[in-house]
N, C-alpha and C positions, 0 to 999 in steps of 0.2 A: 721772669721764669721762662725757660726755653721750651720748645715743642717736645711733646712726648715722643718716645721711640716709635709708636704706631703712627703718629702724625708725621714724623720725619720721613718714614718710609712712604707714607701716602704722598707727601710733597715731592719726594724723589721720583716716585712712580708717575705722578702727573707731569712733572718736568720732563721726564724721559719721553713720554708720549708727545708732549708739545714740541720738544726738540726734534723728534723724528718727523713729525708732520711739517714743521717749518723747514727742516733740511730737505724734505721731499719737494716742497714748494719752491725753495731756492734752486734746486737742481732742475726743475722744469723750466725756469725762466733764465738761467744763465747761459752765456754763449759757450759752445763746445770747442774743444781743441782739434776737432776733426771728426770724420765719420766713425761710427762704432765698428767693433769687430776687426776682422782681418785687415781691411783697408787702412784702418787707423794706425796699425803697427808701423806702416811706412811713413805716415805723416809725422808721428811721434817717434822718430827713429832713435833719438838719443836714449829716451827712457826704455825703449825696447831693447837696446843693446845692454843697458844697465841691468834690466830684468833677466835677460838671457845669460849674462855673466854670473849674476848671483844664483841663478838656477843650477850652476855647477854643483851646488850642495845636493840637489836632487840626484844628479848623475852619480855622485859618490854613494848615495843611498842605494840606487839601483845597481851599481857595480858590485857593491858588497853583497847584495842579495843574489845577483846572477852568477857570481863567481863560484858560489857553493854548489850549485846544481850539478855541474860536471865534475868538480873536484871530489864530491862525495862518492863518485863511482870510478875514480881513477885508481888503478892498481898501485901506482907509485905512492898515492896518498894513503891507501888502505894498508900498505905494508908498514908505514910508519905509525898510523893510528889504528891499531887492530880492533879497538873497541867498537868501531862503527862498521866493520866489515860484516858481510851477510852471515858468515859462519860463527861470529862471536856471540856469546851469551848476552842477552839484553841489548843487542845492537840497535834495535828500534829506539829504546830509551836514550842511549848515548848519542845517537844521531839527532834525535829530537832536541836533546839538551843543547847540543852544539849549535843547531840552527836557531834555537829559541834565545840564545844568549844575546844575539844582536838586537832582537826585539825587546828583551828586558832592558838592555842598555839604552836603547832608543827611548823607552818609556821614562827612564830616569832622567835622561838628557832633556827630553821635551818638557818634562814636568818642572825642571829648574831653569829652563832657558828664559822663561817669561821675565822673572825678576832680574836676571843677568842682562837681558836686552834692554830693560828699562833703566838699569843702573849705568851701564857703560856704553850704550848705544847698540843699534842693530849691527852696524859695521864691525865694531870691535868684538861683539859677541860671536860673530862669524869666525873671526880670527881665533878666538878661544876654542871654538868647536873644531876648527881645522887642526889646531895643536893636539887636542885630545885624540882626534881621529888618526893623526899621524903616528902618535905613540901606539895606538892599537894596531895600525897597519904594520909597523915595524915588528911588533911582538908576534903578529900572525905569521909574518914572513920568517921569523927566526924560531918559531915554535919547534920544540924537540919532543914534547910529549902532550898527551891529551889535556891535562889540567892547564898547562900553559896556553894552549890554543883556546880553551874555553874562556879563560880570563882575558885573553887578547881580544876575543870576539866581543866580550862584555864591554871592555874599554872602548873599542872601536864603535860599538853601538851607542855609547853615550854621546860621542861626537856626532854620529849620524842623526840621533834624535834631536840634538840641539840644532843642527843644520836644517832638518826637516821642519822644525817649528819656526825658526827665525827667517829663513829664506822667503817663504810665502808672505810672512809679515812685512818684510822689507819691500817686497815687490808690490804688495797691496798699498803700502803707504807712499810709494813714489809714483804710482800709476794714475793717469787721468781716469775718471769714471767711465769714459766711453770704451776704453780698451782693457779695463781691469780684469775682466773675465778671460779675455784672450791671453793676457800676459801671465795670469796665474796658471793657465794651461801649460805654460812653458816648464813649470816645476814638475808636473806629472810627465810631460814629454821627456824631460831630462832623466827622470827616474827610469822610465822604460828604455830610453836610449842607453843608459848605463847598464841595464840588464842585458840588452842585446850585445853591446860591446864586450861585456864581461864573458858572456856565454861563448861567443865566437873566438875570443882570445884563449879561453880554457880549452875549447874544442881543438884549437891548433896546438897548444902546448902539451896536450896529452900524448903527443907523439914523441916528446922529448924523453930521453933516458934519464933516470935519476929523479931526485926530489925537486929539482928546479921545474919540473912539469907543473907542480902546484905552488911552489914558492914564488915563481915569477909572476903569476897573476896577482898574488897578494901584494907583491912589491910594486907592480905597475900602478896600483890605485893611489900611490903616493903622488904621482905626477899631477893629476887634476886637483888634488887637495892643495898642493903647494902653489899652483897657479891661482886658485881661488883665494887662498890666504894672503898672497902677495898683491894680487890685482884689486881686491876689495878696498885696499887702502886708497886707491885712486878714484873710487866712486863717491858720489855725494852722500852726506848724511841724510837720514830720513827727515823731511821737513816737519813731520808731526812730532818726532822725538825731540828735535830742536825746540819746537814750540812748547813741549811739555816741560822743558828745562828753563823756560823763560828766555831763550835765545831767539827772539822773534825776528830780528834783522837777519841773522844767519839763516833762519828758516825761509825767509823771503828770497834771499839770494840762492839758496839751494833749490828752491822751487823753480825760480827763473832759469837756473841752469838745466834742470831736468826738462823743462818745457821748451828750452832753447828760445826764450823770449825775454825781452827787457823786463826789469822789475816794475816798470810803469804800465805794462800791459794790463788792461782791465780784467781779463780772465785770470791772470796770475794774481792780481790783487784780490779778486773775489774769492779765489780758492784759498789764498793766505788768510783772509778774514774768516772763512769757514773753518779752517783748521784751528785757528786760535780760539774761535768761539766754542768749538767742540772740546778742545782741551780744557778751557775754562769751565765749561759745563760739567765735565766729568770730575774736575777737582771740587766743584761746588757740591755735587751729589755725594762725593766721598766725605766732604766736611759735614754735610747734613746727616749722613748715615752713621759716621764714625767720628764724632766731634772730639772724643778723648784720645784719638790716635793720630793727631795732626802735629805733634811737637817734633816729629822727624828724627828722634833718637833711634838707635839701632833696634831696641826692643819694640818700640811703637811701629817701626817699619815692618818688622817680622809679623807682628799682630795684624797690621793693616793688609799685608799680603794675604794672610790666611783669611781675614774677613772679606777681602775682595773676591776670593774664590767662593766663599760661602754665599756672597751676594748673587752669584750666578744661579742659585737655586731658590732665590726669594721671589716674591711677587714682582712682576714686571720684567723679570729676566728668565724665569725657569722654563718657559715655553721655548724661548730661543736656545737655551742650554740643551733642552731635550732634543730639539731638532739637530743642533750641531753635533752633540755626542752620538745621537742615533745614526746620523749620516756616516760619521767616521767609523762607528762600530760595524755597521752593515757593509761598509766598503771592504772591510777586512773579513767579515764573517761569511761573505759569499765564496770564500775559498781561494782567493787569488794568490796568496802567499804559498799555499800548499802546491799550487800548480807551478809556481816559479821555482820552488826548492826541489820538488819531487817529480817534476814532469817526466824525466826518463823512467822512473819507477811506474808512473801512471801509464805511460805508453807501453810498458812491458805487460801490464794487465790487459792491454788491448791487442796483444799478440804480435807486437813489433820486435824485431831482433835488435841486438845491442847498438849496431851502427845506426839503424833507422830511428831508434829511440832518441839518440843524441841529435840527429839531423832534424827530426820533427820538433824536438824541444826548442831548437833554434828558430825554426819556422814559427812556432807558437809565439815566441817573444816578438818576432818581427810583426806578426799579425796584430798584437796589442799595440805596437808602435804605430801601425797604420790607423787603428781606431782612434788613438789619442790625437794623431795629426788632424783627423777630420774635425775634432772638437774645437780647434783653433778658430774654425769658421762657424761651426754650428752653435757654440755656447752662447754667444751674444745675439745670434740671429733667432734661435728658437726658444731660448730660455732654459734655465736649469731643470725645472720641474718636468717638462715633457721628456727631456733626455733621460732623467732618472726613471720615469715610469716606463718608457719604451725599453730602456736597458734592463730593467727588472724583469719585464715580460720575456724578452728574448733570452736572457740568461736562464730563466726558469724553464723555458722550452728546451734549451740545450741540456741542462742538468737532467731533466726528466727523461729525454730520449737516451742519453748516455747511460743513465742508471738502469733503464729497462734493458738495453742491449747488453751491457756488461752482466747484468743478472741472468739473462737468458743464455748467453753464448760464451761466457768466459771460461767454461770448463773445457771447451774444445774450439779454440780460435782457428787452428789450421783448417778445420772443416767449414768455417764460417768467415772467410777472409773479407767478404763484402761487408758484413755487419761490423767487423773490426774497423774497416776504413771509414764506414759511416760514423762510428763513434769518434774517430780521429777528426773527421770533418766537422762534427758538431762541437768538438772541443775547440777547434780553431774559430768556429763561429761564436762560441762563448767568449773567447778572448777578444775577438773583434768588438763584440757588443759591450764588454766591460770597458775596453779602452776608449770607446766612443761615448760612454755615459758615466758609470760609477767611478771610473779611474780619475778623470779630471774634475768632475763637477763638485764633490765635497770640498 
C-alpha cells in the first residue's frame, strides 16, 4: 500500500527542505569560477556574451514600450488613428486599450512559454517568440485602421511576453552562481536601453512628413528581433534543460563550453553533478506528488502542467510563490509603465511646453538607464533586500513630494515655475531610484 496523499506531500516538503539545505552546504564548500559581481563578468567572458546576446529579447520589450510614448502624440499618427486624438470622444479609453494590448499579449505569452520552453528547449522557444514578434511588428507597420493596430499590438505582445519569460530563464540556467545576479541585470538593462533607443528614434522621426514618421519606428524593431532569432542558434543549449531530457553528456559538454573549461575540470564536474541531482530530485518530487500523471501521454502532460502550477500554492512552496508574485506585482504597481507610456502627458501637467515634454521624457528614460547600470555592481555586493527597501523608501518620498506639489500648484504653473521644476526633478529622482532597485532586482 502506497503513501497517502498527505504523507506524500509531507515527504516532498521534507525532501525539499533537505535538498535546499544540502545545496547551500555544497555551495559553501565548492570552488568558485571567479570573483562575484562585476569583476566576475570579465573572468567568465563567454557566458557573459551569451547572456548579453539573449538579453536582446529584453531590448525588444523595451523598444516596443518606448516607441509608443512619442507616437501617441505625433500629428501624423493621430491623423490616421483619430480615436486616440485629444479631441475624440472616449480618447482616453481607446488610447489605454491600445497601450494595454501589448501587456495583455505579454501575459498570454509568458503564461504559455513555460511548457513551450520545457518541450522544445529555451533556445528554440526564443525562435518561436521572435517569429510571433516579427508578425506583430509587420502588422503594426502596415496598420491602416485602429482595429488592425490593436490586434497587431496584441500579437506582438505575445512574442514579447514569451521573450521576457524565457530570456531570464536561459540566462539564469547558463550563469555561474557568483555572477548570476549581475547577468540577470542585463535583462533589465536591455529593456531600459530599448526604451531609450525607441524614444530617441521616434523623437527624430517625428520631423518626417507623412506616415513614415510612425511606421518607420515600428519597422526598425524587426532588426534586433531577426538578429536574436538567427544568432540564438549558435548559442549553447541550457545544461539544465539537457539534463532534464536525460542528455547528460551533452549537458556536460554544454556546461564546459559555457565555462570555457575542459570537461574534466573539478568545478565543471561538481556543477554538472549538482544539476543532475536537482533535476532528479524534482522528477522524484513530481512522481511522489502526482503518481497517476507520470505515463507521459498528452492528457497526462497537460494535467501535470496544471498540477505543477497548483503546487506553487501548496505547503512548502506558497511562501516562495507569494514573495515572487508580490515582487513582480509591486514592480509594476509602483507606476513605472504609466511613466514610460504617458511621460509627455505627465510633464504637461507639470507646466512644460510640448517640446520640453518630449525632451524631458527622453531624459527620464536615460535616468532609469543610469540607475539600472549601477545595479550591475550593487546587486551582488549589497544584496537584493537592502536595494528593495531603500528603493521603496526613495520612491515613496518622490511620489509624496510630487503629489503635494501638483495638488497645490497645478492650477497655475506659470506663476509657480520653480515648483514645477522641483516636481520634474523628483520625477527624475524617482526613475533613478526605480532603476537602481525595483527595476532589476525582481
